[in-house]
C-alpha positions in Angstrom: 73.8 84.4 73.7 72.0 83.6 77.1 74.7 81.1 78.1 77.6 83.6 77.6 76.0 86.2 79.5 75.4 83.8 82.6 79.0 82.8 82.4 80.0 86.4 82.3 78.1 87.2 85.4 79.3 84.2 87.2 82.8 85.2 86.3 82.2 88.8 87.5 81.0 87.5 90.9 83.7 85.0 91.5 86.4 87.6 90.5 85.2 90.0 92.9 84.9 87.6 96.0 88.6 88.1 97.0 88.3 91.8 97.0 85.0 91.6 98.9 86.6 89.2 101.3 89.7 91.6 101.6 87.6 94.5 102.5 85.5 92.5 105.0 88.6 91.2 106.7 89.9 94.6 107.1 86.6 95.9 108.4 86.3 93.1 110.8 89.9 93.7 112.0 89.5 97.3 112.6 86.0 97.1 114.3 87.5 94.3 116.7 90.5 96.3 117.5 88.3 99.4 118.3 86.1 97.4 120.4 88.8 95.8 122.4 90.6 99.1 122.8 87.5 100.7 124.3 86.9 97.7 126.3 90.2 97.8 128.1 90.8 101.5 128.2 87.7 101.6 130.5 88.9 98.8 132.7 92.5 99.7 133.1 93.1 95.9 134.2 93.2 92.4 132.9 90.0 90.4 131.8 89.7 86.8 133.1 88.6 84.5 130.7 89.5 81.1 132.4 90.3 81.8 136.1 94.0 81.1 136.9 94.7 80.1 133.3 93.8 82.7 130.7 93.8 86.5 130.8 93.4 89.1 128.3 95.7 92.1 128.7 95.6 95.3 126.6 99.2 96.1 125.5 100.1 98.9 122.8 103.0 98.1 120.5 104.4 101.3 119.1 107.2 99.5 117.2 107.2 96.7 114.7 107.2 93.2 115.8 107.6 92.7 119.6 108.4 96.5 119.7 111.3 96.1 117.4 112.5 99.8 116.6 110.0 101.3 119.0 112.3 104.1 120.4 113.6 104.8 116.8 111.9 107.5 114.8 113.1 106.4 111.4 111.9 102.8 112.1 108.2 103.4 111.9 108.7 105.4 108.6 111.0 102.4 107.2 108.1 100.0 108.0 105.5 101.9 106.5 107.4 102.2 103.2 108.3 98.6 103.4 104.5 97.8 103.9 103.5 100.0 100.9 106.2 98.1 98.8 105.0 94.6 99.9 101.4 95.7 99.1 102.4 96.6 95.5 104.3 93.4 95.2 101.0 91.5 96.1 99.0 93.5 93.8 101.2 92.6 91.0 101.1 89.0 91.9 97.4 89.2 92.3 97.0 90.6 88.8 99.1 88.0 87.6 97.0 85.4 89.3 93.9 86.8 87.6 95.4 86.6 84.3 96.6 82.9 85.0 93.2 82.1 86.7 94.7 80.8 89.8 91.8 80.9 92.0 93.2 79.9 95.2 96.2 82.1 94.8 93.7 85.1 94.6 92.0 84.0 97.8 95.4 83.7 99.7 96.7 86.9 98.4 93.5 88.7 99.6 93.8 87.4 103.1 97.6 88.3 103.2 96.9 91.9 102.1 94.2 92.3 104.5 96.4 91.1 107.2 99.1 93.6 106.1 96.5 96.4 105.9 95.2 95.4 109.4 98.7 95.8 111.1 
């Protein structure tokens, strides 16, 4: 009886690690974005990391990748719906991975979903 109980707790902990990582990655992403937004809005200039080589510049992208469809009002709606659909597909794959006990697939899907939510 004791052995089964410890196996159950280990499994519950291991099953929750990808979800905890997903939440952690989303929080880190949002906090870092807020930090750099605050940092750059105050300075209104580039930040030099390595002189004459590497600078950080704050740019707001109002569209999709590389400002694709930035001037089209329906474009933002389209990509938001597409993102929701992609998240649903990833959740279905995640549930499938949990049933089949594909551990690495769960971790990789958790990182992919956190990146999708962050963007």
